[in-house]
Phi, psi and omega in degrees: 000316180299319179296320180297319179294321180295317178298320180296320180293330183274350181280151176301148178275123180289152180240130177249124181255124176270121188211126176292145180302327183276358183258058181295329180294322178291323177297316179297319180296315180295317181299322179294318178296315181301319179295322182291321181269355172082042176235151173264157178212159175245124178282136175241120181297123181287150172291136181266117181300330180291347181254007176274115184295164182300319181295317179293324177299317180298320179295320180290321178300324179294344181266356180293127182236359177272202184251005181239145176291160183232124178264180182303323180295316178296320177301314182297319178298314178302311182294325180295317178295323177297323178296320178293318178301322179295322177295318180295318180300322183271355180276184182258342183285142179282337178224150177215164178245131179253127183232139167267156195278003179253017182273157173242135180265155167280157185296336181261009185300327185301333182295333182279350178266354186292326176197170182255013183296338182278346186283132180304142185296332182267004186285141168261317181222142168243112180283122187258350184254169171236142173253011182058034176257158172288127180228155178257125177235159179297139178290337178280128178276119179290311182191177173228143177222119179054036180085005179252124175287146177242111183231151173296136176263127185242012180218171173295138174221109187297159177100140177225031187274347180198111180206146172272136180220141181279159178301316179295323179290325177302317177294318178299317181295321177299320179290316184290336183255011182302327182242026180236162171197096182224168174310133191300323179291332174288321177303315186277328193232356183250134184294334187289348177274332176093012179261316186300335179297342180261006187238153170250116188242134176246160180235136171275134182220109000293161176287165177248000177204161181205147175292142189302325183289348179265355178294127193268339185293139186300329182291345185248010185286353177272016183285189182292137175268158177295131178283352183261353184303307181297321179300316181293317181298317182292314182294324180281334175294323181282343183274119179232100180303143182297329184264013181288128181229145182303321182296327177297319180294318179299316180295321178300317182292321180293319185276350186305309182297327180288322177294319179296320179297318179295321179295315180297322178297321177297320177300313181301316182294322180293317177295315182297320182280345182081010180288331182203165169256115182242119186195169166270121183292124182276172170215140185233160167056055181293141172290138179296139178282130180292142176291135180270000000 
């Protein structure tokens, strides 16, 4: 048994790519990056939100347990990740990488796919991407791999475009989400859905991937846009909380700068005291996106 576990740790980590049939340009871009960083991948056809019938949408809406409405695109993303988890559960690898097709890798990302020996033994998920948000991580450094710190993640960090997940956790996630349907990054990383409380999550710092629309350099702003933006805007436009009042909105806008200032002061104190590492996770040395 010990020998089998050691062999599994030394084997390359498989990568599963979620890709819509109509998004051939994204598939070509991902394939070019994968070839450059030296990883193999298996394409998994994404669920198409436009093909989810009205009856099925109603059933999925009834499973929403977070605080945001969910449109067909979010439903499809959720269902697509569940399909990948099922593949991981039935596979032989102890760890796998789940990728959405609009991510960009750092040039050194391939080294982390060579084996899973660097992954903490208690980890369920290692978040490999950055959403350029302020996040709270453990002040204790678990380890370093190829210049990337591995720290416990203690806050919400948006995005579900690139993460390592164990075979056992894939099975756990399938069970925990059997009666849920929320934005996938909320399912994995936000407390209000009720899944993250059952997981141990680590963060790579710097990250090894980022969604293309978040790349900040002006030369790259013509990249892939999020396919969920319109879906989110429409579903949230239709959502009108019963207790929503105009005065509440005015107060939120007036108090926003003061709340932000208080939050930033809290970040400074946590970093200064050593209680946590609070920062925007960076990413460096991006692989060039192939022209479609």
